[in-house]
N, C-alpha and C positions, 0 to 999 in steps of 0.2 A: 716675887713673880708678878708680872703685869696682870691686871684684871680688866675685863670688858663686860659690859652689859649689852645683850642683844635681844631685840624684841621680835618675837615670832607670833604670828596670828593664825588661828585655825578657823576656817570658814566651811560652810556647808549647810545643807538642809537640816531640819529638825530630825532627831533620832538616828542620825548616821553614826553617832558615837564619839563626837568631838570631846565631850567632857570625860568620857570613859578612857579615851586615849591619853589625855592629859593626866588623869588620876593614876592610870597604870604606870606611866613614865615617872611621875614625880613622887608617887607613894607606893608603887608596886602593889596596887590594890585595884579591885574590880567589884562592882556591885550591879546586879541585874536590875535593881530597883532605882537606878539613877534617874532623877526627875529631869524633865526637859528644862533646859536652861532658858530663863526669860530675861536675863541681864548678863552683861559681860563680867568675867572674872579673870584674875591673873594668878598663875602659879609659877614657881621658880625652881630651877635646879642648876647646880654648878657642875661643869665638866671641864676637861682640859683639851684645848685645841692648839696645836703648834706651840707647845710649852707656855700657853697663856691660859689663865683661869678665865673661864667664860661663864657668866650667869645668864642662863636662858630665861627670859621673862616670857611665859607662854600665855597668850591672851585667848580666852574662850568667849565667843560671841554667840548671841541668840541666833538660831537658824531661821526663825520665822521672818518673813519679809516685812511684816509690820513693825519689827524692831529695828530694821536696818537704819532708819533715820536717826536712831539714838546712838549709832555705833561709828559715826564718821571719825571721831577721834581715835578709835581703836585701829582704824585702817592706816593711820599716818605714822610716819617715822619707823616703819617696820624694816627689819633686816632680812626677813624671810616670811613666806606665806605658805600654809599647808591647806589645800582644799580637799575636803574629805567627802566621800560618797559611800553608800551602802552597796556592797557587791551583790546583795540579794534583791535590791530595789532599783531597777533600771531608771525610774523617774528621778532618783537622786543623782544619777550619773548625767542625766540630761541637763541638770542645773549647774554643772561645774563651770561651764563657759560664762554663765550669768555671774557667778560668784567671782570669777577672775575679773570680769569687766567692772563689777562693783568695787573690787579692791583697787584696781587701777584708777577709777574715777574718784572714789572717796579718799583714796590716799594722796591724790594730787601729785603723783610722782613725775619728775621731769623726764622728758623723752631721753632714752638711753640710760636712765638710772633706776629702772624698775628692779625691785628686789627679786631674788630667786623664788620661783613658785613651784611647789610640788603638788602632784596629783596622787592621792592616796585612797585606795579602796579598802574599807574596813568590813569586819564580819566574815573573814575568810573561813572561820570555823563552821559557819552554817552550811548545811548540805545544799541549799539552794543558792550558794554564793556565786555559782558559775553563770548566773544570768547576765553578768557583765563580763565579757571575755577580754583577754589580753590584746587581741587585735583592735578592738574598739578603743581600749585605753591608749594604745600606741598611736592610733589615728588622731585622737584629740591632743595627745602630748605633742605630736609633731606639728599639727596645725596651729595650736595655741602657744607654742614655745614654752611649754612646761619643762622643768628639768627632765632630761632624757632618761628617766628610769620608771619602770612599771612596778609600783609599790603596792603590795597587797598584804594587809595585816589583820590581826585579830586582837582587839583590846582585851577580850576575855582570856585568851591564852598568853598574850604579851610577849612572845618570843622575839618577834621582829621589831618591836617598838624602840628598844635602846639603839639599834642600828639605824633606824629611821632618823631619830633625833640627832644622832652623831653626824649623820649625813647633812641634815638640815643645818646644824650648828656650824659645820665646816663651810658650807656655802654662805651662810650668813656672816661668818667671820671674814671671809674673803671679800664679800660685798662691802662690808663696813670698812675694811682696810683700803679697798679701792676708792671709796667715797672720800676718805681722809687723805689719800695719796693719789689724786687723779692722774698725776703724770707718770706713775709707775708703769702703766700699760704702754704708754707712748715710748717711755725710755727703754723698756724691754724690746719693743718692736724695732726701735732705732738701733739698739745694740746688736740685735739679731741680724738686721740688714748689714751693719758694718762687718760683722763676722763673716757673713756669707759673701759679701763683696770682696773682703780680703782673701778668702779662700779661692774664689774664682780668679782674682788677680794673680795670686801666687801660682796657680796651676797653669796659667796661660802665659806667664812672663818668661 
C-alpha cells in the first residue's frame, strides 16, 4: 500500500489547547496540568485515506508572539493548517486572522497554492464556551476563506477530535495530490466541458 507523509501545523494563542488536542489525538490522553509550550514539537499518527497510508506529522508551535520568529521553518511545506482558539476566551478568537496571515507570510506559499486552513474552537466542555458563537465563526470563515466548516471540540472529552483530523487529513491529502499533479484539475475541467458540449450537441442535432 502506498504511504504518504503529510505535514499539519497547529497555530493559535497560548493556552487555547493546541498541545492537548494533539496529545488527545495521538495518545488518547489528556492532562489538565499541560505546561505552556515554549518551543515547537512534532507528533505523528497513521491513518488511511483513499486506500493510502498517511502519516500525519502534526507540528505544535509556541503560541506566544515572541517565539514566532523561531518558527518560520514550521510554517513551510505544510499540507494543512489548523488555527485554534478558546471558545471561552473571545480575545483568542480575535487573533485567528493574525495567525492565518502569519502562516501565509512565513510559509511563503505561492499564490493559488495555499494549503487548506481550518478554524477550530476548543474547550466546548466549559460552561462559558458560548462566548464565541457560531455566527461569528461563520463570518470569519467566509471572509478569510477557511474551510467551510464550523468546528467546535473539547480536548478534555475528545469525542470530536478523530473526526476533525480525519477531515484535515483528507483535505491535506487532496492538496498534496494536486500539487504533484497540477494538470489534474485542468484536465477534469476540460473533460467536463467536452462531456457537456457533446450532450448539448446531441440534443440539438
